[in-house]
C-alpha positions, -999 to +999 in steps of 0.1 A: -001+000-002+013+033-010+016+062+019-009+085+020+004+121+024-011+149+045-038+157+019-048+120+019-051+123+058-074+152+055-095+134+030-097+102+055-109+127+084-135+140+063-147+105+054-145+094+090-161+125+104-190+117+078-195+081+092-194+096+128-220+120+120-244+095+108-236+069+133-260+066+164-254+089+193-234+068+219-225+039+196-191+023+193-191+031+154-196+068+165-166+066+190-144+047+166-152+070+135-147+100+157-114+089+170-104+083+134-115+116+122-096+136+147-065+116+146-063+120+108-072+158+109-042+161+133-014+140+118+007+142+087+008+106+075-010+075+076+016+057+098+015+087+123-024+084+124-019+045+130+007+052+158-013+076+175-044+053+172-022+025+188-020+045+221-058+051+221-078+038+252-100+021+256-088-010+241-124-017+230-120+014+205-082+011+197-084-023+176-116-011+156-102+023+150-070+011+134-091-014+115-113+012+103-083+035+095-068+009+074-099+002+057-103+039+048-067+039+034-073+009+013-107+021-004-089+055-014-057+037-028 
């Protein structure tokens, strides 16, 4: 997979924010997508975003957030 650049991270943030906005309030989906949106909006590269998400607590959100980020990046490739 190619390494997304800063613009790609901003695009991923926009997509994740759209998913979070559509997800039911209080749902795991909203927490995961929101976490990915904020992380992508505040990092420069895919690797940096993935690294930041790797430190996310609680674990119930961390693993799905990393998987969601990877899925978004693959869809954009």
